[in-house]
N, CA, C and O atoms as a GROMACS GRO file, in nm:
protein
  456
    1LYS      N    1   0.067  -0.134   0.007
    1LYS     CA    2  -0.017   0.013   0.004
    1LYS      C    3   0.070   0.111   0.026
    1LYS      O    4   0.024   0.219  -0.009
    2ALA      N    5   0.199   0.118   0.077
    2ALA     CA    6   0.297   0.259   0.102
    2ALA      C    7   0.336   0.267  -0.017
    2ALA      O    8   0.367   0.382  -0.047
    3LEU      N    9   0.351   0.172  -0.122
    3LEU     CA   10   0.390   0.210  -0.275
    3LEU      C   11   0.337   0.225  -0.383
    3LEU      O   12   0.386   0.223  -0.496
    4GLY      N   13   0.190   0.249  -0.333
    4GLY     CA   14   0.078   0.283  -0.430
    4GLY      C   15   0.013   0.189  -0.510
    4GLY      O   16  -0.042   0.215  -0.617
    5VAL      N   17   0.021   0.064  -0.448
    5VAL     CA   18  -0.055  -0.049  -0.479
    5VAL      C   19  -0.190  -0.017  -0.444
    5VAL      O   20  -0.212   0.012  -0.327
    6LYS      N   21  -0.275  -0.018  -0.520
    6LYS     CA   22  -0.422   0.001  -0.467
    6LYS      C   23  -0.521  -0.158  -0.441
    6LYS      O   24  -0.596  -0.179  -0.346
    7ASN      N   25  -0.499  -0.230  -0.527
    7ASN     CA   26  -0.515  -0.368  -0.496
    7ASN      C   27  -0.429  -0.472  -0.498
    7ASN      O   28  -0.375  -0.504  -0.604
    8LEU      N   29  -0.408  -0.531  -0.395
    8LEU     CA   30  -0.309  -0.618  -0.331
    8LEU      C   31  -0.353  -0.759  -0.418
    8LEU      O   32  -0.270  -0.831  -0.475
    9GLN      N   33  -0.489  -0.783  -0.417
    9GLN     CA   34  -0.556  -0.918  -0.465
    9GLN      C   35  -0.552  -0.891  -0.611
    9GLN      O   36  -0.614  -0.983  -0.664
   10LYS      N   37  -0.507  -0.807  -0.703
   10LYS     CA   38  -0.495  -0.798  -0.840
   10LYS      C   39  -0.340  -0.788  -0.874
   10LYS      O   40  -0.298  -0.818  -0.986
   11PHE      N   41  -0.248  -0.739  -0.761
   11PHE     CA   42  -0.117  -0.685  -0.828
   11PHE      C   43  -0.050  -0.845  -0.890
   11PHE      O   44  -0.069  -0.962  -0.860
   12ASN      N   45   0.016  -0.788  -0.969
   12ASN     CA   46   0.113  -0.876  -1.041
   12ASN      C   47   0.235  -0.917  -0.975
   12ASN      O   48   0.340  -0.860  -1.002
   13PHE      N   49   0.231  -1.015  -0.889
   13PHE     CA   50   0.350  -1.029  -0.797
   13PHE      C   51   0.426  -1.159  -0.895
   13PHE      O   52   0.384  -1.232  -0.984
   14ILE      N   53   0.529  -1.147  -0.841
   14ILE     CA   54   0.626  -1.244  -0.927
   14ILE      C   55   0.609  -1.365  -0.876
   14ILE      O   56   0.575  -1.455  -0.953
   15GLU      N   57   0.627  -1.389  -0.753
   15GLU     CA   58   0.526  -1.517  -0.685
   15GLU      C   59   0.441  -1.490  -0.598
   15GLU      O   60   0.468  -1.446  -0.486
   16ARG      N   61   0.315  -1.518  -0.644
   16ARG     CA   62   0.202  -1.469  -0.593
   16ARG      C   63   0.170  -1.565  -0.444
   16ARG      O   64   0.179  -1.688  -0.454
   17PRO      N   65   0.138  -1.509  -0.326
   17PRO     CA   66   0.097  -1.558  -0.229
   17PRO      C   67  -0.026  -1.593  -0.237
   17PRO      O   68  -0.107  -1.559  -0.324
   18ALA      N   69  -0.049  -1.688  -0.109
   18ALA     CA   70  -0.193  -1.730  -0.147
   18ALA      C   71  -0.277  -1.600  -0.105
   18ALA      O   72  -0.233  -1.512  -0.030
   19SER      N   73  -0.399  -1.599  -0.163
   19SER     CA   74  -0.503  -1.495  -0.142
   19SER      C   75  -0.515  -1.485   0.013
   19SER      O   76  -0.506  -1.373   0.065
   20GLY      N   77  -0.536  -1.603   0.093
   20GLY     CA   78  -0.576  -1.598   0.226
   20GLY      C   79  -0.475  -1.516   0.306
   20GLY      O   80  -0.501  -1.448   0.406
   21SER      N   81  -0.345  -1.536   0.241
   21SER     CA   82  -0.239  -1.487   0.344
   21SER      C   83  -0.251  -1.316   0.302
   21SER      O   84  -0.243  -1.224   0.384
   22ILE      N   85  -0.268  -1.304   0.182
   22ILE     CA   86  -0.305  -1.147   0.180
   22ILE      C   87  -0.400  -1.104   0.228
   22ILE      O   88  -0.381  -0.994   0.280
   23LYS      N   89  -0.493  -1.140   0.234
   23LYS     CA   90  -0.631  -1.126   0.327
   23LYS      C   91  -0.592  -1.121   0.477
   23LYS      O   92  -0.636  -1.034   0.553
   24ARG      N   93  -0.514  -1.212   0.511
   24ARG     CA   94  -0.501  -1.196   0.668
   24ARG      C   95  -0.392  -1.086   0.689
   24ARG      O   96  -0.398  -1.023   0.795
   25ALA      N   97  -0.302  -1.058   0.608
   25ALA     CA   98  -0.192  -0.940   0.607
   25ALA      C   99  -0.281  -0.795   0.632
   25ALA      O  100  -0.271  -0.709   0.720
   26LEU      N  101  -0.371  -0.809   0.515
   26LEU     CA  102  -0.413  -0.669   0.543
   26LEU      C  103  -0.538  -0.650   0.672
   26LEU      O  104  -0.568  -0.539   0.718
   27GLU      N  105  -0.600  -0.775   0.717
   27GLU     CA  106  -0.675  -0.758   0.838
   27GLU      C  107  -0.579  -0.709   0.970
   27GLU      O  108  -0.609  -0.636   1.064
   28HIS      N  109  -0.457  -0.775   0.941
   28HIS     CA  110  -0.347  -0.745   1.051
   28HIS      C  111  -0.311  -0.602   1.044
   28HIS      O  112  -0.308  -0.542   1.151
   29VAL      N  113  -0.286  -0.544   0.945
   29VAL     CA  114  -0.248  -0.394   0.942
   29VAL      C  115  -0.386  -0.316   0.938
   29VAL      O  116  -0.376  -0.194   0.940
   30TYR      N  117  -0.491  -0.362   0.933
   30TYR     CA  118  -0.598  -0.293   0.950
   30TYR      C  119  -0.608  -0.313   1.132
   30TYR      O  120  -0.581  -0.210   1.194
   31ALA      N  121  -0.624  -0.370   1.171
   31ALA     CA  122  -0.627  -0.404   1.342
   31ALA      C  123  -0.530  -0.335   1.417
   31ALA      O  124  -0.537  -0.307   1.537
   32LEU      N  125  -0.420  -0.305   1.319
   32LEU     CA  126  -0.340  -0.206   1.388
   32LEU      C  127  -0.334  -0.103   1.375
   32LEU      O  128  -0.237  -0.045   1.422
   33GLY      N  129  -0.438  -0.026   1.302
   33GLY     CA  130  -0.454   0.111   1.236
   33GLY      C  131  -0.389   0.159   1.138
   33GLY      O  132  -0.376   0.281   1.130
   34ALA      N  133  -0.338   0.082   1.052
   34ALA     CA  134  -0.222   0.112   0.949
   34ALA      C  135  -0.320   0.172   0.832
   34ALA      O  136  -0.292   0.271   0.764
   35LEU      N  137  -0.457   0.084   0.822
   35LEU     CA  138  -0.522   0.093   0.685
   35LEU      C  139  -0.667   0.153   0.773
   35LEU      O  140  -0.706   0.125   0.887
   36ASP      N  141  -0.723   0.243   0.673
   36ASP     CA  142  -0.865   0.315   0.723
   36ASP      C  143  -0.979   0.230   0.680
   36ASP      O  144  -0.946   0.123   0.629
   37ASN      N  145  -1.101   0.254   0.690
   37ASN     CA  146  -1.199   0.190   0.671
   37ASN      C  147  -1.233   0.162   0.484
   37ASN      O  148  -1.325   0.090   0.445
   38ARG      N  149  -1.160   0.217   0.412
   38ARG     CA  150  -1.159   0.204   0.272
   38ARG      C  151  -1.043   0.123   0.235
   38ARG      O  152  -1.024   0.094   0.117
   39GLY      N  153  -0.959   0.081   0.336
   39GLY     CA  154  -0.845   0.017   0.288
   39GLY      C  155  -0.736   0.086   0.243
   39GLY      O  156  -0.643   0.024   0.191
   40GLU      N  157  -0.733   0.244   0.260
   40GLU     CA  158  -0.616   0.312   0.238
   40GLU      C  159  -0.536   0.319   0.366
   40GLU      O  160  -0.576   0.300   0.481
   41LEU      N  161  -0.416   0.349   0.323
   41LEU     CA  162  -0.330   0.393   0.414
   41LEU      C  163  -0.389   0.489   0.508
   41LEU      O  164  -0.468   0.570   0.458
   42SER      N  165  -0.368   0.495   0.619
   42SER     CA  166  -0.373   0.593   0.759
   42SER      C  167  -0.254   0.680   0.788
   42SER      O  168  -0.140   0.649   0.757
   43SER      N  169  -0.286   0.789   0.848
   43SER     CA  170  -0.142   0.856   0.853
   43SER      C  171  -0.042   0.779   0.962
   43SER      O  172   0.079   0.806   0.964
   44LEU      N  173  -0.103   0.678   1.058
   44LEU     CA  174  -0.033   0.620   1.114
   44LEU      C  175   0.029   0.513   1.028
   44LEU      O  176   0.144   0.484   1.060
   45GLY      N  177  -0.022   0.448   0.926
   45GLY     CA  178  -0.001   0.372   0.845
   45GLY      C  179   0.120   0.389   0.784
   45GLY      O  180   0.209   0.305   0.784
   46ARG      N  181   0.126   0.528   0.715
   46ARG     CA  182   0.240   0.592   0.628
   46ARG      C  183   0.341   0.616   0.742
   46ARG      O  184   0.446   0.649   0.686
   47THR      N  185   0.358   0.616   0.874
   47THR     CA  186   0.455   0.674   0.977
   47THR      C  187   0.514   0.512   0.968
   47THR      O  188   0.626   0.486   0.924
   48MET      N  189   0.426   0.417   1.013
   48MET     CA  190   0.475   0.270   1.014
   48MET      C  191   0.529   0.230   0.930
   48MET      O  192   0.611   0.143   0.958
   49SER      N  193   0.512   0.271   0.775
   49SER     CA  194   0.587   0.238   0.671
   49SER      C  195   0.716   0.268   0.633
   49SER      O  196   0.781   0.220   0.540
   50LYS      N  197   0.750   0.360   0.723
   50LYS     CA  198   0.887   0.432   0.704
   50LYS      C  199   1.000   0.361   0.810
   50LYS      O  200   1.120   0.388   0.821
   51LEU      N  201   0.926   0.266   0.881
   51LEU     CA  202   1.015   0.182   0.972
   51LEU      C  203   1.044   0.067   0.917
   51LEU      O  204   0.956  -0.008   0.873
   52PRO      N  205   1.174   0.039   0.914
   52PRO     CA  206   1.196  -0.082   0.853
   52PRO      C  207   1.178  -0.246   0.931
   52PRO      O  208   1.259  -0.340   0.933
   53LEU      N  209   1.042  -0.236   0.989
   53LEU     CA  210   1.001  -0.316   1.079
   53LEU      C  211   0.900  -0.412   1.067
   53LEU      O  212   0.816  -0.382   0.982
   54ASP      N  213   0.880  -0.512   1.121
   54ASP     CA  214   0.730  -0.575   1.143
   54ASP      C  215   0.642  -0.474   1.169
   54ASP      O  216   0.679  -0.388   1.249
   55PRO      N  217   0.523  -0.463   1.116
   55PRO     CA  218   0.400  -0.360   1.134
   55PRO      C  219   0.394  -0.363   1.295
   55PRO      O  220   0.398  -0.257   1.356
   56MET      N  221   0.384  -0.500   1.371
   56MET     CA  222   0.353  -0.460   1.524
   56MET      C  223   0.456  -0.401   1.586
   56MET      O  224   0.433  -0.322   1.678
   57TYR      N  225   0.614  -0.435   1.539
   57TYR     CA  226   0.680  -0.337   1.599
   57TYR      C  227   0.698  -0.198   1.562
   57TYR      O  228   0.749  -0.120   1.643
   58ALA      N  229   0.672  -0.170   1.482
   58ALA     CA  230   0.673  -0.031   1.432
   58ALA      C  231   0.545   0.057   1.501
   58ALA      O  232   0.558   0.176   1.529
   59LYS      N  233   0.425  -0.015   1.523
   59LYS     CA  234   0.333   0.058   1.605
   59LYS      C  235   0.356   0.050   1.732
   59LYS      O  236   0.301   0.137   1.799
   60ALA      N  237   0.446  -0.057   1.812
   60ALA     CA  238   0.457  -0.050   1.948
   60ALA      C  239   0.544   0.086   1.973
   60ALA      O  240   0.510   0.173   2.054
   61ILE      N  241   0.665   0.092   1.889
   61ILE     CA  242   0.748   0.219   1.892
   61ILE      C  243   0.688   0.364   1.869
   61ILE      O  244   0.725   0.465   1.928
   62ILE      N  245   0.595   0.355   1.777
   62ILE     CA  246   0.552   0.450   1.751
   62ILE      C  247   0.445   0.490   1.876
   62ILE      O  248   0.455   0.605   1.919
   63THR      N  249   0.380   0.434   1.913
   63THR     CA  250   0.274   0.452   2.071
   63THR      C  251   0.360   0.434   2.164
   63THR      O  252   0.310   0.476   2.268
   64ALA      N  253   0.487   0.382   2.186
   64ALA     CA  254   0.593   0.418   2.298
   64ALA      C  255   0.637   0.553   2.289
   64ALA      O  256   0.650   0.617   2.394
   65GLY      N  257   0.667   0.612   2.164
   65GLY     CA  258   0.691   0.781   2.172
   65GLY      C  259   0.588   0.863   2.223
   65GLY      O  260   0.617   0.960   2.294
   66GLU      N  261   0.438   0.828   2.187
   66GLU     CA  262   0.332   0.873   2.278
   66GLU      C  263   0.320   0.888   2.404
   66GLU      O  264   0.268   0.983   2.463
   67LEU      N  265   0.398   0.738   2.474
   67LEU     CA  266   0.354   0.706   2.614
   67LEU      C  267   0.495   0.775   2.680
   67LEU      O  268   0.490   0.813   2.797
   68GLY      N  269   0.608   0.790   2.612
   68GLY     CA  270   0.729   0.832   2.689
   68GLY      C  271   0.796   0.694   2.708
   68GLY      O  272   0.838   0.685   2.824
   69CYS      N  273   0.814   0.610   2.652
   69CYS     CA  274   0.878   0.492   2.669
   69CYS      C  275   0.944   0.432   2.561
   69CYS      O  276   0.945   0.309   2.553
   70THR      N  277   0.997   0.498   2.482
   70THR     CA  278   1.067   0.470   2.354
   70THR      C  279   1.176   0.376   2.381
   70THR      O  280   1.188   0.271   2.319
   71GLU      N  281   1.264   0.416   2.484
   71GLU     CA  282   1.370   0.373   2.492
   71GLU      C  283   1.402   0.214   2.527
   71GLU      O  284   1.489   0.135   2.492
   72GLU      N  285   1.267   0.206   2.629
   72GLU     CA  286   1.231   0.046   2.675
   72GLU      C  287   1.168  -0.027   2.580
   72GLU      O  288   1.174  -0.150   2.592
   73VAL      N  289   1.090   0.034   2.457
   73VAL     CA  290   1.034  -0.034   2.376
   73VAL      C  291   1.139  -0.071   2.247
   73VAL      O  292   1.124  -0.168   2.173
   74ILE      N  293   1.223   0.007   2.240
   74ILE     CA  294   1.301  -0.004   2.132
   74ILE      C  295   1.396  -0.131   2.193
   74ILE      O  296   1.402  -0.233   2.124
   75LYS      N  297   1.460  -0.128   2.306
   75LYS     CA  298   1.532  -0.231   2.345
   75LYS      C  299   1.461  -0.362   2.328
   75LYS      O  300   1.517  -0.456   2.274
   76LEU      N  301   1.331  -0.368   2.375
   76LEU     CA  302   1.252  -0.490   2.408
   76LEU      C  303   1.214  -0.512   2.254
   76LEU      O  304   1.195  -0.634   2.245
   77VAL      N  305   1.191  -0.448   2.113
   77VAL     CA  306   1.175  -0.468   2.015
   77VAL      C  307   1.352  -0.523   1.942
   77VAL      O  308   1.382  -0.601   1.851
   78SER      N  309   1.406  -0.466   2.004
   78SER     CA  310   1.570  -0.540   1.952
   78SER      C  311   1.590  -0.684   1.991
   78SER      O  312   1.646  -0.768   1.920
   79ALA      N  313   1.541  -0.704   2.108
   79ALA     CA  314   1.552  -0.870   2.180
   79ALA      C  315   1.455  -0.902   2.114
   79ALA      O  316   1.493  -1.010   2.069
   80LEU      N  317   1.352  -0.886   2.074
   80LEU     CA  318   1.246  -0.991   2.030
   80LEU      C  319   1.302  -0.977   1.863
   80LEU      O  320   1.230  -1.050   1.795
   81SER      N  321   1.370  -0.930   1.807
   81SER     CA  322   1.406  -0.945   1.669
   81SER      C  323   1.517  -1.042   1.629
   81SER      O  324   1.542  -1.078   1.514
   82VAL      N  325   1.592  -1.085   1.757
   82VAL     CA  326   1.694  -1.185   1.724
   82VAL      C  327   1.639  -1.319   1.782
   82VAL      O  328   1.535  -1.330   1.847
   83ASP      N  329   1.735  -1.431   1.743
   83ASP     CA  330   1.696  -1.562   1.782
   83ASP      C  331   1.707  -1.559   1.921
   83ASP      O  332   1.605  -1.559   1.991
   84SER      N  333   1.826  -1.558   1.973
   84SER     CA  334   1.889  -1.513   2.103
   84SER      C  335   1.968  -1.388   2.158
   84SER      O  336   2.042  -1.327   2.081
   85LEU      N  337   1.957  -1.356   2.266
   85LEU     CA  338   2.049  -1.255   2.322
   85LEU      C  339   2.176  -1.327   2.388
   85LEU      O  340   2.287  -1.276   2.403
   86PHE      N  341   2.145  -1.431   2.418
   86PHE     CA  342   2.278  -1.505   2.482
   86PHE      C  343   2.337  -1.605   2.407
   86PHE      O  344   2.276  -1.704   2.367
   87PHE      N  345   2.472  -1.578   2.382
   87PHE     CA  346   2.560  -1.690   2.336
   87PHE      C  347   2.570  -1.801   2.410
   87PHE      O  348   2.569  -1.775   2.531
   88THR      N  349   2.581  -1.947   2.378
   88THR     CA  350   2.612  -2.049   2.503
   88THR      C  351   2.708  -2.142   2.373
   88THR      O  352   2.675  -2.199   2.270
   89PRO      N  353   2.826  -2.121   2.436
   89PRO     CA  354   2.933  -2.202   2.375
   89PRO      C  355   2.902  -2.346   2.417
   89PRO      O  356   2.875  -2.364   2.536
   90SER      N  357   2.902  -2.453   2.333
   90SER     CA  358   2.869  -2.559   2.371
   90SER      C  359   2.958  -2.626   2.498
   90SER      O  360   2.901  -2.688   2.588
   91LYS      N  361   3.095  -2.607   2.494
   91LYS     CA  362   3.222  -2.620   2.591
   91LYS      C  363   3.198  -2.579   2.712
   91LYS      O  364   3.231  -2.637   2.815
   92GLU      N  365   3.134  -2.468   2.701
   92GLU     CA  366   3.106  -2.380   2.825
   92GLU      C  367   2.975  -2.370   2.885
   92GLU      O  368   2.941  -2.274   2.955
   93ARG      N  369   2.882  -2.495   2.851
   93ARG     CA  370   2.728  -2.457   2.861
   93ARG      C  371   2.712  -2.397   3.009
   93ARG      O  372   2.670  -2.282   3.015
   94GLN      N  373   2.741  -2.463   3.130
   94GLN     CA  374   2.740  -2.446   3.244
   94GLN      C  375   2.747  -2.294   3.286
   94GLN      O  376   2.658  -2.232   3.342
   95ARG      N  377   2.882  -2.242   3.243
   95ARG     CA  378   2.937  -2.151   3.290
   95ARG      C  379   2.865  -2.009   3.217
   95ARG      O  380   2.868  -1.894   3.261
   96ALA      N  381   2.808  -2.054   3.109
   96ALA     CA  382   2.736  -1.959   3.033
   96ALA      C  383   2.610  -1.952   3.075
   96ALA      O  384   2.557  -1.844   3.052
   97ASP      N  385   2.537  -2.043   3.137
   97ASP     CA  386   2.395  -2.060   3.197
   97ASP      C  387   2.408  -2.004   3.317
   97ASP      O  388   2.324  -1.919   3.345
   98ALA      N  389   2.509  -2.035   3.416
   98ALA     CA  390   2.538  -1.930   3.540
   98ALA      C  391   2.538  -1.774   3.495
   98ALA      O  392   2.457  -1.707   3.559
   99ALA      N  393   2.609  -1.708   3.403
   99ALA     CA  394   2.638  -1.602   3.368
   99ALA      C  395   2.493  -1.546   3.327
   99ALA      O  396   2.457  -1.432   3.358
  100ARG      N  397   2.414  -1.637   3.255
  100ARG     CA  398   2.299  -1.573   3.223
  100ARG      C  399   2.181  -1.566   3.318
  100ARG      O  400   2.080  -1.498   3.301
  101MET      N  401   2.206  -1.642   3.415
  101MET     CA  402   2.120  -1.600   3.527
  101MET      C  403   2.109  -1.483   3.625
  101MET      O  404   2.020  -1.462   3.708
  102LYS      N  405   2.214  -1.414   3.599
  102LYS     CA  406   2.282  -1.306   3.674
  102LYS      C  407   2.160  -1.208   3.599
  102LYS      O  408   2.124  -1.107   3.660
  103PHE      N  409   2.111  -1.235   3.493
  103PHE     CA  410   2.034  -1.117   3.432
  103PHE      C  411   1.884  -1.135   3.422
  103PHE      O  412   1.802  -1.051   3.384
  104ALA      N  413   1.856  -1.291   3.473
  104ALA     CA  414   1.707  -1.330   3.495
  104ALA      C  415   1.624  -1.230   3.591
  104ALA      O  416   1.672  -1.156   3.677
  105SER      N  417   1.490  -1.245   3.558
  105SER     CA  418   1.426  -1.150   3.606
  105SER      C  419   1.285  -1.250   3.659
  105SER      O  420   1.202  -1.305   3.587
  106PRO      N  421   1.293  -1.249   3.784
  106PRO     CA  422   1.153  -1.347   3.821
  106PRO      C  423   0.992  -1.302   3.752
  106PRO      O  424   0.889  -1.368   3.754
  107ASP      N  425   1.016  -1.173   3.696
  107ASP     CA  426   0.898  -1.130   3.641
  107ASP      C  427   0.875  -1.131   3.488
  107ASP      O  428   0.795  -1.058   3.429
  108GLY      N  429   0.962  -1.232   3.426
  108GLY     CA  430   0.934  -1.277   3.302
  108GLY      C  431   1.058  -1.232   3.205
  108GLY      O  432   1.129  -1.135   3.232
  109ASP      N  433   1.078  -1.325   3.071
  109ASP     CA  434   1.174  -1.286   3.000
  109ASP      C  435   1.167  -1.164   2.950
  109ASP      O  436   1.274  -1.112   2.917
  110HIS      N  437   1.033  -1.081   2.929
  110HIS     CA  438   1.098  -0.958   2.878
  110HIS      C  439   1.151  -0.850   2.970
  110HIS      O  440   1.190  -0.751   2.907
  111LEU      N  441   1.164  -0.842   3.105
  111LEU     CA  442   1.217  -0.790   3.186
  111LEU      C  443   1.379  -0.837   3.183
  111LEU      O  444   1.473  -0.758   3.168
  112THR      N  445   1.392  -0.985   3.200
  112THR     CA  446   1.509  -1.027   3.161
  112THR      C  447   1.566  -0.970   3.037
  112THR      O  448   1.685  -0.941   3.027
  113CYS      N  449   1.486  -0.956   2.947
  113CYS     CA  450   1.584  -0.890   2.816
  113CYS      C  451   1.623  -0.762   2.824
  113CYS      O  452   1.702  -0.712   2.745
  114LEU      N  453   1.557  -0.684   2.945
  114LEU     CA  454   1.583  -0.538   2.929
  114LEU      C  455   1.691  -0.514   3.050
  114LEU      O  456   1.738  -0.402   3.069
   0.00000   0.00000   0.00000
């Protein structure tokens, strides 16, 4: 939509995704507020499209700016965007696990990431 494609169902993709996938993707960005009731990009959607992120992460960062917690949310998005924050060498698994426990939070994995 941000590139000016009006109807994604009729767009000439090189490798066409399943129509159900396109529909679910449009429903997802609509639920995030990136599309208006006519299926056009909203102002939020235009802002989200400028961020090279998954739409959910883009919305989280934009909302964080409004709530004054951008730094914390950017840290969380960064942590969620990688497979693992911690490197565990196979030869030193116990030592790595012990070091990782210094960062563990009883309140959950997201707080551990922070």
